[in-house]
C-alpha positions in Angstrom: 0.0 0.0 0.0 2.9 2.4 0.7 4.7 1.6 -2.5 7.8 0.6 -0.7 8.0 -3.1 -1.6 11.6 -2.8 -2.9 12.8 -1.4 0.4 11.1 -4.1 2.5 14.1 -6.4 2.7 16.3 -3.5 3.9 13.7 -2.7 6.5 13.6 -6.3 7.8 17.4 -6.5 8.0 17.7 -3.2 9.8 14.8 -4.1 12.1 16.5 -7.4 13.0 19.8 -5.7 13.9 18.0 -3.0 15.8 16.0 -5.7 17.7 19.3 -7.5 18.6 20.7 -4.3 20.0 17.5 -3.5 21.8 17.4 -6.9 23.6 21.0 -6.4 24.7 20.2 -3.0 26.1 17.0 -4.2 27.8 19.0 -7.0 29.4 21.6 -4.6 30.7 19.1 -2.1 32.0 17.1 -4.8 33.6 20.1 -6.1 35.5 21.0 -2.6 36.5 17.5 -1.9 37.7 17.3 -4.9 40.1 18.6 -3.0 43.2 16.4 0.0 42.5 13.0 0.6 44.2 9.9 -0.5 42.4 8.8 3.0 41.2 12.2 3.5 39.6 11.9 0.1 37.9 8.5 1.0 36.6 9.8 4.3 35.2 12.7 2.4 33.6 10.2 0.0 32.0 8.2 2.9 30.5 11.5 4.3 29.2 12.3 1.0 27.5 8.8 0.7 25.9 9.1 4.3 24.6 12.6 3.6 23.3 11.5 0.4 21.6 8.6 2.2 19.8 10.9 5.1 18.8 13.5 2.7 17.5 11.0 0.9 15.3 9.7 4.2 14.0 13.2 5.4 13.3 14.1 2.3 11.4 10.8 2.3 9.5 11.3 5.9 8.5 14.9 5.5 7.3 14.8 2.0 5.8 11.5 2.5 4.0 12.0 6.2 3.2 8.7 7.2 4.9 7.7 10.5 6.3 7.0 10.6 10.0 3.2 10.0 10.0 3.2 6.9 7.7 6.1 5.5 9.8 4.0 6.2 13.0 1.0 4.4 11.5 3.1 1.4 10.6 4.5 1.2 14.1 1.0 1.5 15.6 -0.3 -1.2 13.3 2.6 -3.5 14.3 1.9 -2.8 17.9 -1.8 -3.5 17.5 -1.1 -6.8 15.6 1.4 -7.8 18.3 -1.1 -7.2 21.1 -3.8 -9.2 19.2 -1.4 -12.1 18.7 -0.3 -12.0 22.3 -3.9 -11.9 23.6 -4.8 -14.9 21.3 -1.8 -16.9 22.4 -2.4 -16.2 26.1 -6.0 -17.0 25.7 -5.2 -20.4 24.1 -2.5 -21.1 26.7 -4.9 -20.8 29.7 -8.2 -22.4 28.8 -11.2 -21.8 31.0 
C-alpha cells in the first residue's frame, strides 16, 4: 500500500539488527534496575517501551524512506497486531 516493496528487505534486515541491539540494552538495563526501588523500575520499564517504539519508528522511517506520519501508522499497526497475537496466544494457553 505504501509503494515501498523494494525497500522491505532492507527494513527487515535493519529491524532485525535493531532488535538484537534492543534486547542487549534491555537485558543490561534490567540487570542494573534490580537493586532500584519498584517505582524506579516502573519508570525504567516505561522508558524501555518508549525507546522500543521510537527505534521501530526510526528504522521504518529511514529504511522504508517514509515520512513521520506513515512510519508512525506502521508502528501502531505493528503494535496492534502484536497485542492481538499475544492476547490470542495467552487465551489459548490458559483455557477456561
